[in-house]
N, C-alpha and C positions, 0 to 999 in steps of 0.2 A: 505494500500500500504506500503511495507517493505522501510526501509530506502535503499536508492540507487536503488530502483526500479521503478524510473520514467518513463512512456512510452515513452517520448519525447528523453530520453538519447540514446534509442535503435540505431535510425539512426545514431547518432554521435559515438557510440562505433563501429558500422558497418564500417563506413567510416575510423575510426581509425585502426581497424584490417585490411581493405583494403590497407591502406597506409603502415602498418607494414609489411604486405605480400610482398608488392612491393619492399620495402626496403630489406628485408630479401633475396627475390629472387635475387635482384640485386646483392648483397654481396656473397650469394651461386655462382653465375654466374662468378664472377669476382675473387673470392678467388682461390688459388692453393689448391683445395680439390681433394682427391681420385673421380673418376667418380661415383662411387656407392653412397657415401655421397652427392655429388652434385645433383644426381637425386632425392634422397630421399628428400632433403632440398626443392627441387623446386616443389616436389609433395605435401610436407606439406605445402608449401606456396600458392600453387594452392587451396587447401582445404580451407586454412585460408581465402583466397580471396572469394571463393564462400561463406562461412560462413558469412563473412562481408558484400556480396552483398545480402544475404537474411535478414539480419539484418537491413541493410539500406532500402530496398526497399519492406519490408513486408507490410508496412502501405499503400501502393499505391493501393492495393486491395479494391474495394468499399465496404461499409459496409453493412451488411446484414439486420441491423436493420431496422425497418420500420420508416420512418421520418414523418409520418402523426402525426398532433398535435391533441390531444383530445380536444373536446370542454370544457369549463370550467362547471362545476356542478352547477346549480342554488342552 
């Protein structure tokens, strides 16, 4: 496992990405920006939030590995 590649950090990074997307979308909505730029920023925030959701909840799928224990060898 590489440095910074801990599997339990992925949901945290996903949650932070969702929060950042929410804050960015709020700023883009409230700022006095041209309409086209505001729309582009909102779409980028939506894509970032979807990526964060996938990162956060990807570990909720059941494992496909066999959970049977092998009997000990004599």
